[in-house]
N, C-alpha and C positions, 0 to 999 in steps of 0.2 A: 504494500500500500504506500502511496505517496501522497503528501499533502503540500500545500503551499500557504504559508502564513501571510495573511493580509494585515498590513499595518493600518491600525485604526486611528484616524485623525480626520478632522473636518477638512473637506476638500477645499483647495484654494479657490476654485471656481466651480460651484455646482452646475453652472450652465455650460462648462467646457465640453462635456460629452455630447450635449445637444448640437453644438457647433461642429463637432467631429463626425457625429453619426448622422450623416445625411441619408436620405432615402436610398440613394445609390449605394451607400456603404452597407446598409441593411441588405440590399439585394446581393451585394458581393459576398457577405457572410453566408447568406442562404445558399448561394451557389457553391461556396467553399465546403460547407457542411455536406451538401448533397454529393459533391464530387468525391469527398473523402470516404463516403460509405459505399460508393458504387463497386469498388473492387471486392467487397464482401458479399456481393450478390451471387446467388446460385446461377448456373448457366442460363436458365430460363428467366432469371431476374425476379422470381416469385418470392424467394426467401432471402432476407438480408441478415446474415449471421455475423454479428460483430464480436470482437474479442472481449472477454470479461466474464463475469459470473453468470451462471445459468439460473433462471427463475424456477420456482416450484412447478410451473407448468411445463418445463422441459424445453430443450433446444428447438424442437419443431415449432412450438408455439412462439418461442422467441424470434425465430426467423420470420414468421408472419408479423410480429410486432415491429421488427426492423423495417419491413416493407411498408406497413400501414403508416407508421409515424413519419417516415421520410417522405412518403407520398403526400401526406397532409402539408408538409413544408413546400413540396414542389407545387402543389395545387395553389397555395396562397401566392407563391412567386409568379406562376404563369397567369393566374386570374388577375393579379394586380397589374400585370403588363398587358392586359387585354388580349391574351393569347400568344403574345410574343414568347418564343421558346428557343433562344439561341443555342442552348446546350442539349436539345433533344430529350428533355426530361419526360415529355408525355409518351414518346415512343418507348422509352425505358420502362415506364410504369404500366403502359398498355401491354407490353410483352409479359411483364410479371403477372398482370391480372389474368391474362389468357391461360398461363400455366398454373397459377394458384387456384383458379376455380375449376380446373379440369379434374373431375373426381377420379379419373384413372391415370392421371399424370404423375410422374416421379416427383414433382415439386408441388403437389397439391397442398392447399392449406387445410389445417384442421377445421372441421366443422364446429359450429356452435355446440352441437351435442357432444362432440369429442373433447373440446376444451372450452371451459367457461370463459377463459381469458379472450377467446375469439370475439366475444361480444364487444369488448372494449375496442379491439382493433377494427372490427367491422364498422364501427361508428366513424372512425377516421377514413376508412375506404369510402363509405357512403358520402361523407362530407366532401372529400376530395373529388369524387366523381361529379357531384353536383356543381362544385365551383368551376370545374373544367369541362362541363358538359358539351359546349359547342365544339370543343377541339379534341375531346377524347371519347366520351360516351357516344355521342351522336355519330362518330366515325368507326366505332367498333363493328365487327361482323356480328350477325344475328346470334350465332352460336355462343360467342363470348358474353354477349349481353344476357342471354338466357341462363347461362351457367352462373353468371354473377348474381342475377336475381335469385336463383335457386340457393346459392350459398348464403346471401344476406337474409333470405326468408327463413332461415333456421331460427331466427329470433322471434318470429311471429308466434304468439300464443304462449311464450315462455313467461315465467314470473319468478318471484323471489328476489327481486331487485330492491334491497332495503335502504339504499343510499344513493349517491350520485349516479350509479349505474342505470337507474331508470331513464336517464337522459340518453344513454347509448341506444336503448330500444326506441325511444321517441325519434331520434335522428334517423336511425336505420329505416324505420317504418315510414317516416315522412318521405325519405328518398324513394322507397319502393312504391309508395303511392304516386309519386311524381312521374315514375316511368311505367306505370300500369301494372306494377307487381302486387303481390298480396300484402295486406295489412289488416289490423284488427282494432277497431275503435275501442273495444273493451280493454285492450292493453293500454291505450292512451288515457282512458278514463281512470283506470286503476292507478296509473303513474301520477296523474294529476292529483288524485286524492292523497296519495302518499306524500307528494311534494308539499302539499299544503299543510300536512301534519308535521312535516319537518321544518317548516318555516318558523323561525323564532321571532324575527322582527329586525328593524334597522338594516335590512338587506342581508341578514345572516341566516343561513340554513345550518342545522345540525346535520352532519354527514352520517346519518343513521341514528339509531337509538342505543342507549346503554342497555346493559342486561336487565335493569329495572324499569326500562321504558323511558329513562331520562333523555333529555335533549341537550347533551353537553359535549358534543364532538365538533370542535371548531378548529379550523386550520385553513390553509390556502385552497383547499377543495371548494370552499364557498365561492371563490373567484374563478379558478381555472376549470371548474366543472359546472357548478350550479348556475353561474352567470354567463359562462362562455357558450354552452350548448344551446340555450334558448335563442341566442343570436344566430347560430348556424341553422337551427331548426327553422327560424323565420325566413332565412335566406333561401333554404331549400323550398319552402312553401311559397316563396315569392311575395311575401307580405311584410309589413313593418312589424317590429317587435311588439308583442302584446303589451298593453298599458301596464298591467301589474308587474310584468318582468322588467319593463323600462324603469318604473318607479323604484323597484327593489334594487336594480343595478345601480341606479343613481345614488341611492342611500348607502349601498355597500361601498362604493368608491369614495364617498365622503368620509368613510371610516378607514378603509384600506389604505388610503394615501398616508395615514399616520404610521403605517407599518413599514415604511421604506425610508431609510436615512438619506441625507443629502449626498452621501458618497455612493449611493446606488445600492447599498446592501439592504436586502429585504430581511424581515424577521426570520430567524432560523428556528422554526417550530413546526411540529406536525410531521406526519408521514409523507413519504414520496418527495423529500427535500431534494433528491437528485434531479428533479425536473427543473430546478434552478430558475431560469428566467421565464418559465411558464407563468410565474407570478404576474407577468405583464398582460396575460390574456384578457382579464376583465377590464383593464384600462383601455386596451384597444377596442374591446367589445363596446364599451361605453362611448368611445369616439365614433365608432362605426354606426351605432344605433342612435346617436344623438341623445344619449342617456347618461351623461356624466356631469358632475359639478365642476370638473376641471376645465379651464380654458384650453384652447388648442395648444398654445405654447407651453402650458404646464404639463399636458399629456406628453408632449414631445420631450420635455426636459426629464421627466420622471422615467419614461421608458428608455431613453438613451443612457441615463445614468446607471440603470440596472444592467443593461447589456454591457456597458463599458466596464462596470464593476467585475462582472464574471469573466469577460474575455481578458481583462488585465490581470486577473488573479489565476489564470491558468485553467479555466473550465474547459477550453478547447485544447486538447493535448498536441504534442508535436506531430502527430499523424493526422491532425485535423478532425479528430473525433471527440465526442462528448462522453467521457468515461463515467461510470458510476462514481458519484462523489458530490461535493459541494463546490469547492474550487478545483483542486486537482483530484485525482482518483482517491477514493476512500470507500472501500466496500462495506464497512460497518454501518454506513448511513442508510443502506437499503433495507427494504422489507423482503420477506420471502417471495412475494409476487414479482419482485424486480429482477430483471435480467440486464444483459449488456446493452440492449436497445431501448430500455425503458427511459433513459434520459432524453430521448428524442420527443417526448411530450413537450419539451422545450420549443418544439415547432410552433406551438400555439402563440408564442411571443411574436411571431411574424404575421399575425392577423392584420396588423397595421398596414402591410403592403397592399391590402385591398383598397386602401384609400389612395387615390391618384396623387401624383406629384403636386398638383395645384391645390390640393386640400389644405385648409388652414393649419392642420396639425403639422404638415411638412413645410408650409410656406410662411407661417407666422413667426415672428421673433420668439425665441424660447423665453419662458417665464418660470420663476421659482414657484413651485407648489406652496400653498399657504403654510403647511407644517414645517417647511424648511426655513421659514423667515422668523421664527420665534421659538423661545423656550416655552414648553407647554406641558400640562398634565391633562390628559383627556380620558374620560371614562367611556369604554365601549361596553355598554350594558349587556347586550345580548350574549357575547362570549364571556362576560365577567372579567374583563381585562382593564387594568389601569395602565395607560401608556404615558411614559415620561420621555420627552424628547428635548435635547439640548443642542443648540446650534454651534456652540463653541467647540465641541468635540465631534459633532455630527452623529451622536449616538441616539438610538431608540431602544428603550427598555420596556418590557411588558411584564406586569405583575399579574399572575394568573390565579384568579379566584372563581373560575367557572368552567374550565374545559378539562375533561379527563379521558374521554373516549374509553370508558370502562366497558370492555367487551367480555372479559374473562368470567367464567362461572364463579359463583359466590363461595363454593366450597373447596376449590382446588388451590394449591400454592400459586401465587401470582406476584411477580415483581412489578414495581411501578414502570409504566411505559415512559422512558425519559423524554419522548417527544411531546408528551401531553401532561404529565403529572408533576413536573417541576413547578416551583413557585415563580421562577423568573426565566424569561427568554429575552434575547436582545438581537440587534443586528451585528454585534461584535463578538458574541460568544456562542458556544454550542453546548447542548447537553452532552455529558460524557457517555460514550457508547461501548467501551470495553466491557467484557463480561463482569469483571469485579466491580466496575463502576455501577452497573445495573443492579448487581446483587447487593451492594452496600452503598446506596446513593449518598452523596455529600453535597454536590454543587446545586445552588439555588434550591435547597431542600431543608425543611425543618423536620427534625426527627426526634422521637423519644428513643434514648439508648436503653437497652435492657441491661440486666445485671452483668452480662458478658461484654457490654459495649457495642452490641450490634444495633444499627439504625433501623427504625421502623419504616414500613412502606405504607402507602395510602390506598384506600378504596375510593369511593365516589367523592369528588370535590363538590361540596354542597355550598352554594353561595348563601351567605347570611346577611350581609349588609354591603351595599354598593353606593358610594357617593362620589363626587368629583375628586376627592382627595383621599378617601378612606375606603378600603375594600377588606371584607372579612369573609372567610370561608372555614369550613371544618370538614374533617375526614375521620372515619374510623380507621385506626391504624392496626397493623399486624407485623409480625416478624417472621422471616423465612429461616428454615433450618435446612442444612445440607447433611446428607448421610455421612459424610466424612468430616463433620465439624465445619471448619471454615475453608476446606479445600473445594474450590469451585468446580473442579473436574470438567465436565462437558457443558456447564451452564452456558447458554447462548445469550445473545443481546436482545435489545429492544423489547423488554418486558416478557420475554419467553422464560417461564419458570421451570423448564425442563431440567431435571437434575436435582431439584429441591425435594427434600424428604417430607416436608410438611410446613405448617405455619402455626403461630400462636396469636390469638386475638388480643387486642389491646383496647384502650379507651378511645374516646373522641379527642382529636388534637385540633385545636382552633388556631388559625394563623390570621394575622392582620397586617396589611401594608398601609402605611400612612405616608403619602408622597407629596413632597414639595420640591419642584425642580429636579435636580439630580439626586436629591437625598431621599432615601426611604427609611422610615422607622419601622422595623419589622418586629412584631410581637407574637408571642406564642404562649398558650397554656393548655392544659388538658382537663377533660371532664369525664366523669365516670360514664361508662356505657350501661344502658339498662332502659327500663320503661320510661324513665324521665327524659331520656335522650335518644328516643327511638328515631329511626330514619331509614332510608333505602338500603343502607348496608348493615342494618341491625336486624335482630329477630332470631327466632329459633333455628331457621334453616341456615342462617349465616353462621351461627355458633356451633351447630350440632357436630360437625365433622372434626373440629380441632379444639384444643384446650385454650383457655385464657392464660396469658402470661401473668404471673403473680406480682411483678414489679420487684423492687422499686424502679423508677424511671427518672432519667435526667434529660433535660432539653439540650439538643445540639442544633445550632443554626449555621448553615453553610452559605457562603457568599458566592459571588460570580466567579466562574473559572476563567483563567487566562491561558492562552496557548501560544506556542511558538515552535518552529522547527528546531531551534537552538535552545536547549534547556538553560544554558547560561544567560539567556536574555530575560529570564524570569527570576526576579529577585524577591525573596520572601523576608518579612520582618514580623516577629511575634513578641508580644509582651503580655503582661496580665491584662485580660479583657480587651485585647486588640490584636488583629492580624491583618497583614497587608501583603499583596502581591503586586509588583510593578514590572511592566514589560519595558524593554529597551526603548520603545517608541513613546513612552510616557503614559500608556494606558494603565490605570490602577484599579484594583479590586480591594475594597477595604471593608472590614467589619469591626465595629467598636461597641463594646458593651455599654448599655444605658441602664440596664437593670438585671442583676444577676450575671450569669455567663462569664465567670471569672477565668475560666480556662480558655486557651487559644492555641491554634495550630494550623497546619496546612495539610492538604492531601495532594500528593504528587502522583501523577499517572503518566504512562507512556503508551502511545498508540490509541488513546481513548477519544481523541478530539480531531474532527476533520479540519480544523484550522491550524493545526501544528502537531508535530510528533510528541512534544512534551506539553503537559498542562498542570496547573497548580490551582487549587481552590482553598481559600482561607476559611476558617471556621471558628466558632465560639461555642462553649458548652458550660453548663452549670457544673460546679465541682461537687455538688451533693444532690441527692434526689429531690424532686419537687413534689409539692402537694397539689391536689385538685384546685384549679382556679388560680394558681400562683403564676403571675405574669413575668415572663422573661422578655427583654427588649434589647434591640441593638440598632445602631445606625449602619445601614448597608449602602455602599456607594460603588458604582461603576462609572469611571470618569477618565477623560483624557486631558482634563484641566487640572491646574494646581489645587491641592487640598488645603483647607485652613490649617493653621498651626496646631489648633486643638479641635479636631473634628467632633469630639464629644460635646463641645459647647454649642453645636448646631441646634440641639433639641434636648428637652428633658421629658421624662415620662413620669406622670404622677398617678398613683393608684390610691383611691380613697373611697370608702363607703360603697364598694362595688362598682365604681366607675373608673375609667381609664382616660386620661387626657394627655395629649402630646403638645407640649409648649415649645414653640419654635423661637429661635433667637430674635427673629424680626417681629415678634409679637403675635403671630398667628397661633390659633389654638384649634386643635382637632380633637373631637370626642370619639372614642371607640366604644361601641356598645359591647358590654360584657355581661353575661348572665350571672356569673358567679366569680368575682375577682377577690383575691385576698390582698390585704394591705402590706404584709411583710413577707420577706423571703424566708424559706425554711432555714432554721439555724443549722450550723455544721453538726454533724453527728458526733456524739461524745466518744 
């Protein structure tokens, strides 16, 4: 695995990328990406098998994926140039289509009945055929058209699509209808009803439900799937985007623009991060459908900055390919469904090529998006995120009090999914993805340590209180046990608890983030689990299979992780109640005790972070076990700017008569709702 460290600092000119990335340069990159993949095509060009890991669906399916996702890129490129095809792309993909849909051919594609993943890829094939219809579909021989319809029609009448996949079926059947093929209104009606159930508000969809029916699965799929495919669907149907989709897309973009830093780095959170600049798909969709709050020059600046960020950081390797990873290749970032061709969902970022050169997005002067012009703290209520952005260092931080993607069964061993259940995510840091980091989480994580010092994991993240500066959530915690003690053995990453012998249930752990500018006061306390604290992760079924941990427990609070390819570039400092990691470029991660948490240290890992081979996380912990309701608090900072001489002077935490107040040095006061708070810390054990 290789990584490439990105130096995090405010760009000298956030509009510079927009000036460099003209529409012609976008076209050139599209051409380069397509040219680099051509040599990996099968003789009949139906399967594009790229070097890299193999998905759970197997190499055969991965070859279809390589074809479909690069075809989507070619379709946007050719349609955007009104059919001009100087590199013969349509001939290449028409040949592949003829071979791939031949049920007796050596290069045939897996049917939808044979590989469920074929549904995803068939949607790209259908969309690409629609966009290029005058120059490809309409010129195909009748046999190839019939076989293509037969292959796509495998989706008709199927069901069980519980998340964004329902849009794949919608797009495929709309294309089939447009060419006189079979389709089923019942499929579309069912998908419409499910989509409405998954809509949460403010433009956000939960990408499926949790095991308890909760709607708390939030990530970039809200944009690159839920808002991207309705626009393609409308284009296939030859009609404007439906009003409800347009309104929701506009609302979503009003919030999503806060999740991209002025250096072009998007928030690194959620599954399928290897799609990288696919994050741009909804921004282009909004411009295409006239459903965006951004002015044309702002869309141009934001999209160019993101593309520039990834290409500058090595997302395109020396062979011109997009490997699995975030910047350079990093296989641990993938999910089991991801193969070597999966990163080419990044093709969605080229939707903007459908806008002609004279469109205002390409011809207007570039403008700074509003979030890049000011320091701000913004509440995104639907996902339960507090977003803190600072222009001086170009950082965007998200404090997560609402997203968990809790899919695992309630009675089996389960590790936290680092892409969803960390307390903090940012544009400059990554969750730690090595097996030991998943088994024993530290970064941006608040845990109860058991008697052996093992950190707790979380179940459902239940929002309790959300305001413009204060967010509170709680989770029922548990501890994982390994058959060989602390020997990880074959434990895998990304929340896979294979190899764990069992778990022990714990209490409710409540966490709060009080945010002013770059400063977060992070608080934590625990409450007894039982009838008085019932919730979706509680109850007899939840507790039946495994014992409860008897305690005692101490609170540990982990700060932001920093990474670099050179371990020597990460300097650590620890003292009583304070830990700091500083990178050579000036980026700092700091935790300072404000209440309790007198122990301090760092966790050092190798190979756990896609942003650098070495990573370090600072932490604080109580020196003695805590009682129910006993509040621990720390100042948590991620910044590229100088820190005050005494960071602890930034804020004070006062607990009195069951209330918690955060008193800021500038006079601001935030009140944190606490059901049961104790006034004093537990005295040291005798």
